N, C-alpha and C positions, 0 to 999 in steps of 0.2 A: 363250373367255375374255372376260369383261367388262373394261372398263378399270379400272385400279387407280390411285387418286388419292392423292398424298402431299403434305403440306405440311410443309416444314422451316421452323422459326422459331427465332429467337434474337437475337443481337446481332452487329453488324458486327465482324468480326475472328475470329469463331468458326469460320468455314469452312462455314457453312450453304449458301451459294450454290455454293461449289466442290463440295460433296458432291452437291448436286442436279444440277449439270452433269455430273459423272462418271457418276452413275446413268443419266441420260437418254442420254448418249453411248454407254454400254455397251449399253443396250437397242437403240438404233438401229443402231449400227455393227457390233456383234458378235453380237447376238441376233436381229437382223433383225425387230425389233418397231417399232411406231410409238411415238413419244414426243414430248412437248413439255415445255419447261421455261420458266417465267416467273419473274421476280424483282421484288421491290420492297424498298427500304431507305430509311432516313432520310438526311438530308443529311450526317451525320457519316461520316467514313471508317471510324472504329472506335467502337464503343459504341452506335451508333444501332440502332433496331429493324430487323430483317431478316426477310424471308419469301421462300421460293422454292417454287413449285408444280411438281410433276412429275406428268404423266399418262403411263401406259404401257398400251398396248393392242395387240392383234394386228389391230385394224381402224383405219380412218382416224379421226383425232381432229378434231372440228369446232370445239371451243372450248378455248383454252389455260388458262383460269382455273379454279381449283378452289374450289368453294363448300362442298362437303361431302366432305371426304377420308375414305378408308378408314383412313388412318394419318396421325397428326399427331405431329411431333417438336417439343417445346418445350425449348429449352436455357436459357431465362431465365424468371424469374417473370413479367415483363412479357408475354412471348409467351404463356405459359400463361393468364394472366388475359384476354388479348385474344382468343385463338383456341380455347380448350378447348371452347367451346360450338358450334363449327362441325362437329365430327366427325359423320359419318353414324351412324345407329343401328347398333349392332353393331360400330362402328369402334374404333380403339385410339389411345391417347395414350401416347407414350414420353417420359419425363422422367428427369433425373438429380437425385437428392435433394440433391446438393451445391448445386444452383442453384434448384430448384423445390420448393415445398411444395404438394402436390396438395390439392384440395378435392373435394367430392362431384360426380360427373359420371355421366351415363348411359353413357358410353363405358368400355371396358375400359382401365384405367390400369396401365402397366408402368413401375415405377421401377427403373432400373438404374444402378449406380455407375460410369458410363462414364469420367468424368474420373479418378477415383482409380484405377480399374483400369488405364487406359492409362498413367498415370504409374508405377504399380507394375510393370507387366509389360513395358512398352515403354521406359519411362524418359524419355519426352518428351511433355509436354502438348500440343505442337503437333499431335499426331495425334488429338486429341479428336474432331474431325469425322470422321476416317476410322474410328475405333472406332464412332461413331454410325452411320456408313454401313454398317458390318458388321452392326449390329443390324437396320437397315432391310432389308438384303439378305436376311438370314435370316428375318425375319418376313414380308416380302412375297412371297418366293420367286418374284419376277418376272424377275430377271436373274441370270445365272450368275456365280459368283465369278470364274471365269476371265476373263469379259468385263470385270469391274471391274479386274482386274489388268492386262489388256491396255491399258485406258485409262491406268492409272498409268504403264505402260511407255512409252506414246506421248506423254504430256503432261508428265511430271515429269523433272527431272534425275535421272540414274541413281543418284546418291548418296542420294536420298530414296525410291526405289522399295521397297527391302526393309523399311524401317521402317514404311512405309504398309501394306504387305502384312501385316506382323505386327499392326499396329493393327486392320486390317480383320478378321483372324482372331480377335483378342481380343474384338471386338464380337460376332462370331458366336457365340463360346463363351459369352459372357454370357447370350445368349438360351437356349442349350442347357441352362444350369444352371437 
């Protein structure tokens, strides 16, 4: 397997960094892969630009920064405008049409109504990032769903585990449609 590079981007408070951390931890701790996760964000606690890079590989990773991702997630228009041109040839960009209006790009672009779907099916918009993570898990096929769930169980208060598992599965189902 070659390394798989993902950039999660959006706005502070959307859970972009949390989703990236969960993915990288699942890869390393439970799937016994190599992974690195790096993040950058604006000075604001909420609302500032946020980016988190994840590289997953079955071989040693020598550099933690992603310059040409296989997969780019943009949860805000600002993120899309800033990063949509960095996707590798043949790569994919995932957006939610509630927040992003796509323009012409050489990458495959997948618009999924993640926010509205998680509100409808889970009943809580706080799980938007987990729904997005389910989309990434399904598309990348790099980490097992069971591994993500184990990270939830080890990191989250018990009362939030079930709702996040539900949101993860909602995201995966969106891709299947």
